[in-house]
DSSP file (Angstrom, degrees, kcal/mol; ACC not computed):
  #  RESIDUE AA STRUCTURE BP1 BP2  ACC     N-H-->O    O-->H-N    N-H-->O    O-->H-N    TCO  KAPPA ALPHA  PHI   PSI    X-CA   Y-CA   Z-CA
    1    1 A M    >>        0   0    0      0, 0.0     3,-1.4     0, 0.0     4,-0.6   0.000 360.0 360.0 360.0  90.8    7.8    0.8   -6.7
    2    2 A P  H 3>  +     0   0    0      0, 0.0     4,-0.5     0, 0.0     3,-0.3   0.771 360.0  57.5 -62.7 -26.7   10.7    2.4   -8.3
    3    3 A W  H 3> S+     0   0    0      1,-0.2     4,-1.9     2,-0.1     5,-0.1   0.698  90.3  75.0 -75.9 -18.7    9.8    5.9   -7.1
    4    4 A L  H <> S+     0   0    0     -3,-1.4     4,-3.0     1,-0.2     5,-0.3   0.878  87.2  56.3 -68.6 -40.4    9.9    4.9   -3.4
    5    5 A R  H  X S+     0   0    0     -4,-0.6     4,-2.3    -3,-0.3    -1,-0.2   0.943 113.0  40.5 -59.0 -50.2   13.6    4.7   -2.8
    6    6 A D  H  X S+     0   0    0     -4,-0.5     4,-2.6     1,-0.2     5,-0.2   0.892 115.0  53.5 -65.1 -38.7   14.3    8.3   -4.0
    7    7 A F  H  X S+     0   0    0     -4,-1.9     4,-2.2     2,-0.2    -2,-0.2   0.928 111.3  44.6 -62.5 -46.2   11.2    9.5   -2.2
    8    8 A L  H  X S+     0   0    0     -4,-3.0     4,-2.6     2,-0.2    -1,-0.2   0.894 112.5  51.9 -66.9 -39.7   12.3    8.0    1.1
    9    9 A A  H  X S+     0   0    0     -4,-2.3     4,-2.0    -5,-0.3    -2,-0.2   0.931 112.4  45.4 -61.9 -45.0   15.9    9.2    0.7
   10   10 A E  H  X S+     0   0    0     -4,-2.6     4,-2.2     2,-0.2    -1,-0.2   0.876 111.7  53.1 -66.2 -37.0   14.7   12.8    0.1
   11   11 A S  H  X S+     0   0    0     -4,-2.2     4,-2.4    -5,-0.2    -2,-0.2   0.925 109.2  48.3 -62.6 -45.1   12.2   12.5    3.0
   12   12 A L  H  X S+     0   0    0     -4,-2.6     4,-2.5     1,-0.2    -2,-0.2   0.877 110.6  51.5 -64.8 -37.5   15.0   11.4    5.4
   13   13 A E  H  X S+     0   0    0     -4,-2.0     4,-2.4     2,-0.2    -1,-0.2   0.906 109.9  49.8 -64.3 -41.0   17.2   14.3    4.2
   14   14 A A  H  X S+     0   0    0     -4,-2.2     4,-2.6     2,-0.2    -2,-0.2   0.915 110.8  49.3 -64.0 -42.7   14.4   16.8    4.8
   15   15 A I  H  X S+     0   0    0     -4,-2.4     4,-2.8     2,-0.2     5,-0.2   0.935 111.3  48.9 -62.3 -46.4   13.8   15.4    8.3
   16   16 A D  H  X S+     0   0    0     -4,-2.5     4,-2.4     1,-0.2    -1,-0.2   0.913 112.7  48.5 -58.6 -43.1   17.5   15.6    9.1
   17   17 A S  H  X S+     0   0    0     -4,-2.4     4,-2.7     2,-0.2     5,-0.3   0.907 111.4  49.0 -65.1 -42.6   17.6   19.2    7.8
   18   18 A I  H  X S+     0   0    0     -4,-2.6     4,-2.4     1,-0.2    -2,-0.2   0.936 113.2  47.1 -62.7 -46.4   14.6   20.2    9.8
   19   19 A E  H  X S+     0   0    0     -4,-2.8     4,-0.6     1,-0.2    -2,-0.2   0.897 116.1  45.3 -61.7 -40.7   16.0   18.7   13.0
   20   20 A A  H  < S+     0   0    0     -4,-2.4    -2,-0.2    -5,-0.2    -1,-0.2   0.900 123.2  31.8 -71.6 -41.6   19.4   20.4   12.4
   21   21 A H  H  < S+     0   0    0     -4,-2.7    -2,-0.2    -5,-0.2    -3,-0.2   0.728 127.9  33.8 -91.7 -23.0   18.2   23.8   11.5
   22   22 A Y  H >< S+     0   0    0     -4,-2.4     3,-2.0    -5,-0.3     5,-0.3   0.097  72.6 149.4-126.3  24.1   15.0   24.2   13.5
   23   23 A A  T 3< S+     0   0    0     -4,-0.6     3,-0.1     1,-0.3    -4,-0.1  -0.316  72.2  27.0 -56.6 138.7   15.6   22.2   16.7
   24   24 A G  T 3  S+     0   0    0      1,-0.4    -1,-0.3     2,-0.0     2,-0.2   0.429 107.3  92.2  86.6  -1.8   13.6   23.8   19.6
   25   25 A T  S <  S-     0   0    0     -3,-2.0     4,-0.4     1,-0.0    -1,-0.4  -0.501  93.1 -98.3-110.4-175.2   10.9   25.2   17.3
   26   26 A M  S  > S+     0   0    0      1,-0.2     4,-2.8    -2,-0.2     5,-0.3   0.606 102.5  89.1 -78.2 -12.4    7.6   23.8   16.2
   27   27 A A  H  > S+     0   0    0     -5,-0.3     4,-2.5     1,-0.2    -1,-0.2   0.910  86.8  46.8 -57.4 -48.1    9.1   22.6   12.8
   28   28 A P  H  > S+     0   0    0      0, 0.0     4,-2.2     0, 0.0    -1,-0.2   0.879 113.4  50.5 -62.1 -34.7   10.2   19.1   14.1
   29   29 A V  H  > S+     0   0    0     -4,-0.4     4,-2.2     2,-0.2    -2,-0.2   0.926 111.9  46.7 -65.7 -44.6    6.8   18.7   15.7
   30   30 A L  H  X S+     0   0    0     -4,-2.8     4,-2.2     2,-0.2    -1,-0.2   0.863 109.6  55.3 -65.4 -35.8    5.0   19.6   12.5
   31   31 A C  H  X S+     0   0    0     -4,-2.5     4,-1.9    -5,-0.3    -2,-0.2   0.941 108.9  46.8 -60.6 -48.1    7.4   17.3   10.6
   32   32 A R  H  X S+     0   0    0     -4,-2.2     4,-2.6     1,-0.2    -2,-0.2   0.901 110.7  52.6 -61.6 -41.6    6.3   14.4   12.8
   33   33 A Q  H  X S+     0   0    0     -4,-2.2     4,-2.7     1,-0.2    -1,-0.2   0.892 106.5  53.6 -61.6 -39.4    2.7   15.3   12.4
   34   34 A A  H  X S+     0   0    0     -4,-2.2     4,-2.1     1,-0.2    -1,-0.2   0.910 111.6  44.6 -62.6 -41.9    3.0   15.3    8.6
   35   35 A F  H  X S+     0   0    0     -4,-1.9     4,-2.5     2,-0.2    -2,-0.2   0.879 111.8  52.4 -71.0 -36.7    4.5   11.8    8.7
   36   36 A D  H  X S+     0   0    0     -4,-2.6     4,-2.4     2,-0.2    -2,-0.2   0.918 110.4  48.9 -61.6 -42.9    1.8   10.6   11.2
   37   37 A D  H  X S+     0   0    0     -4,-2.7     4,-2.3     2,-0.2    -2,-0.2   0.904 110.3  51.4 -62.4 -41.8   -0.8   12.0    8.8
   38   38 A C  H  X S+     0   0    0     -4,-2.1     4,-2.4     2,-0.2    -2,-0.2   0.934 111.0  47.1 -61.5 -46.8    0.8   10.2    5.9
   39   39 A L  H  X S+     0   0    0     -4,-2.5     4,-2.6     1,-0.2     5,-0.2   0.905 110.0  53.3 -62.9 -41.2    0.9    6.9    7.7
   40   40 A R  H  X S+     0   0    0     -4,-2.4     4,-2.1     1,-0.2    -1,-0.2   0.911 110.1  47.8 -59.9 -42.6   -2.7    7.3    8.8
   41   41 A Q  H  X S+     0   0    0     -4,-2.3     4,-2.7     2,-0.2    -2,-0.2   0.904 111.0  51.1 -65.4 -40.8   -3.7    7.8    5.1
   42   42 A L  H  X S+     0   0    0     -4,-2.4     4,-2.1     2,-0.2    -2,-0.2   0.907 110.0  49.1 -63.5 -41.5   -1.7    4.8    4.0
   43   43 A L  H  X S+     0   0    0     -4,-2.6     4,-1.0     2,-0.2    -1,-0.2   0.887 111.4  49.9 -65.6 -38.3   -3.4    2.6    6.6
   44   44 A D  H ><>S+     0   0    0     -4,-2.1     5,-2.9    -5,-0.2     3,-0.7   0.926 109.4  51.3 -63.2 -44.5   -6.8    3.9    5.5
   45   45 A L  H ><5S+     0   0    0     -4,-2.7     3,-1.7     1,-0.3    -2,-0.2   0.876 103.6  58.4 -60.8 -37.3   -6.0    3.2    1.9
   46   46 A R  H 3<5S+     0   0    0     -4,-2.1    -1,-0.3     1,-0.3    -2,-0.2   0.833 108.0  47.0 -60.8 -31.0   -5.0   -0.3    2.8
   47   47 A R  T <<5S-     0   0    0     -4,-1.0    -1,-0.3    -3,-0.7    -2,-0.2   0.378 125.4-105.4 -89.4   3.2   -8.5   -0.7    4.2
   48   48 A G  T < 5S+     0   0    0     -3,-1.7     2,-0.4     1,-0.3    -3,-0.2   0.723  81.4 124.1  82.0  21.6  -10.0    0.8    1.0
   49   49 A Q      < +     0   0    0     -5,-2.9     2,-0.3    -8,-0.1    -1,-0.3  -0.909  30.1 170.3-118.5 143.9  -10.8    4.1    2.6
   50   50 A F        -     0   0    0     -2,-0.4     2,-0.6    -3,-0.1    -9,-0.0  -0.955  17.8-157.0-151.1 132.2   -9.8    7.6    1.6
   51   51 A E        -     0   0    0     -2,-0.3     3,-0.1   -10,-0.0    -2,-0.0  -0.926  16.6-155.1-112.5 109.7  -11.0   11.0    2.8
   52   52 A A        -     0   0    0     -2,-0.6    -2,-0.0     1,-0.1     5,-0.0  -0.498  32.3 -92.1 -79.9 149.7  -10.4   13.7    0.3
   53   53 A P    >   -     0   0    0      0, 0.0     3,-1.9     0, 0.0    -1,-0.1  -0.318  39.6-114.5 -57.4 146.1  -10.1   17.3    1.5
   54   54 A F  T 3  S+     0   0    0      1,-0.3    -2,-0.1    -3,-0.1     0, 0.0   0.848 113.6  44.0 -54.2 -40.7  -13.5   19.1    1.4
   55   55 A D  T 3  S+     0   0    0      1,-0.1     2,-0.8     2,-0.0    -1,-0.3   0.324  92.4  93.3 -92.3   9.5  -12.5   21.5   -1.4
   56   56 A D    <   +     0   0    0     -3,-1.9     4,-0.3     1,-0.1     3,-0.3  -0.864  38.9 164.8-106.8 102.2  -10.8   19.0   -3.6
   57   57 A N     >  +     0   0    0     -2,-0.8     4,-2.6     1,-0.2     5,-0.2   0.410  49.7  98.8 -95.0   1.2  -13.2   17.6   -6.2
   58   58 A E  H  > S+     0   0    0      1,-0.2     4,-2.5     2,-0.2    -1,-0.2   0.894  84.5  47.8 -59.3 -42.1  -10.5   16.1   -8.5
   59   59 A L  H  > S+     0   0    0     -3,-0.3     4,-2.7     2,-0.2     5,-0.3   0.912 110.9  51.5 -65.1 -42.1  -11.0   12.6   -7.0
   60   60 A V  H  > S+     0   0    0     -4,-0.3     4,-2.3     1,-0.2    -2,-0.2   0.928 112.1  47.0 -59.8 -44.8  -14.8   12.9   -7.3
   61   61 A Y  H  X S+     0   0    0     -4,-2.6     4,-2.3     2,-0.2    -2,-0.2   0.921 112.5  49.2 -63.8 -43.8  -14.4   13.9  -11.0
   62   62 A A  H  X S+     0   0    0     -4,-2.5     4,-1.2    -5,-0.2    -2,-0.2   0.919 114.0  45.2 -63.1 -43.8  -12.0   11.1  -11.8
   63   63 A L  H  X S+     0   0    0     -4,-2.7     4,-0.7     1,-0.2    -1,-0.2   0.873 110.9  54.0 -68.0 -36.5  -14.2    8.5  -10.2
   64   64 A T  H >< S+     0   0    0     -4,-2.3     3,-0.9    -5,-0.3    -2,-0.2   0.909 105.8  52.7 -63.8 -41.2  -17.3    9.8  -11.9
   65   65 A R  H 3< S+     0   0    0     -4,-2.3    -1,-0.2     1,-0.2    -2,-0.2   0.812 109.8  50.0 -63.5 -29.0  -15.5    9.6  -15.3
   66   66 A R  H 3< S+     0   0    0     -4,-1.2    -1,-0.2    -5,-0.2    -2,-0.2   0.577  82.7 118.4 -84.7 -10.3  -14.8    5.9  -14.5
   67   67 A T    <<  +     0   0    0     -3,-0.9     4,-0.1    -4,-0.7    -3,-0.0  -0.356  35.6 177.0 -63.8 130.0  -18.3    5.0  -13.5
   68   68 A E  S    S-     0   0    0      2,-0.2    -1,-0.2    -2,-0.1     3,-0.1   0.726  71.9  -8.8-103.3 -29.8  -19.8    2.4  -15.7
   69   69 A R  S    S+     0   0    0      1,-0.4     2,-0.4     0, 0.0    -2,-0.1   0.608 117.7  17.7-134.8 -66.1  -23.2    1.8  -14.2
   70   70 A D        -     0   0    0      2,-0.0     2,-0.5     0, 0.0    -1,-0.4  -0.904  45.4-164.7-124.4 146.3  -24.2    3.4  -10.8
   71   71 A L        -     0   0    0     -2,-0.4     2,-0.5    -4,-0.1    -7,-0.0  -0.966   9.2-171.8-129.5 115.6  -22.9    6.2   -8.7
   72   72 A L        +     0   0    0     -2,-0.5     2,-0.3     2,-0.0    -2,-0.0  -0.906  14.8 166.3-106.9 133.6  -24.1    6.4   -5.1
   73   73 A A        -     0   0    0     -2,-0.5     2,-0.3     2,-0.0    -2,-0.0  -0.991  20.6-159.7-146.4 151.9  -23.1    9.4   -3.1
   74   74 A T        -     0   0    0     -2,-0.3     2,-0.3     0, 0.0    -2,-0.0  -0.941   7.5-173.1-128.1 154.9  -24.0   11.1    0.1
   75   75 A S        -     0   0    0     -2,-0.3    -2,-0.0     1,-0.1     6,-0.0  -0.983  19.0-168.9-148.0 134.5  -23.5   14.7    1.2
   76   76 A V  S    S+     0   0    0     -2,-0.3     2,-0.6     4,-0.0    -1,-0.1   0.502  70.8  88.5 -98.1  -6.2  -24.0   16.3    4.5
   77   77 A E    >   -     0   0    0      1,-0.1     3,-1.7     2,-0.0     4,-0.4  -0.827  67.0-152.0 -96.5 121.0  -23.6   19.8    3.1
   78   78 A E  G >  S+     0   0    0     -2,-0.6     3,-1.2     1,-0.3     4,-0.4   0.809  94.0  66.8 -58.9 -30.1  -26.8   21.4    1.8
   79   79 A V  G 3  S+     0   0    0      1,-0.3     4,-0.4     2,-0.1     3,-0.3   0.725  94.9  58.7 -66.3 -20.1  -24.7   23.4   -0.7
   80   80 A D  G <> S+     0   0    0     -3,-1.7     4,-2.2     1,-0.2    -1,-0.3   0.661  82.2  84.1 -81.6 -16.1  -23.8   20.2   -2.5
   81   81 A L  H <> S+     0   0    0     -3,-1.2     4,-2.0    -4,-0.4    -1,-0.2   0.890  88.9  49.2 -58.7 -44.6  -27.3   19.1   -3.3
   82   82 A K  H  4 S+     0   0    0     -4,-0.4    -1,-0.2    -3,-0.3    -2,-0.1   0.897 110.1  52.7 -62.0 -40.4  -27.6   21.2   -6.5
   83   83 A W  H  4 S+     0   0    0     -4,-0.4    -2,-0.2     1,-0.2    -1,-0.2   0.929 110.4  46.9 -61.8 -45.8  -24.3   19.9   -7.8
   84   84 A W  H  <        0   0    0     -4,-2.2    -1,-0.2     1,-0.3    -2,-0.2   0.837 360.0 360.0 -68.0 -32.1  -25.4   16.3   -7.3
   85   85 A Q     <        0   0    0     -4,-2.0    -1,-0.3    -5,-0.2    -2,-0.2   0.506 360.0 360.0 -71.4 360.0  -28.7   16.8   -9.0
């Protein structure tokens, strides 16, 4: 993954900067939460699971375009029923 080295270096620089400039504020806590969320998503992806944000349909559209035979979907929101039909 050629992009990972630069991405991690930039991430570490951002963390250092946040810690240096915003110590004692909520910024370092939010920084940690962002990384915890990222790790949680990566672990889910490793298990073949991904939860898209409710208002982001881009993944649904991309997967629908790739569908070759059947598409099974569930929705708990009544407002989605018309879209799926």
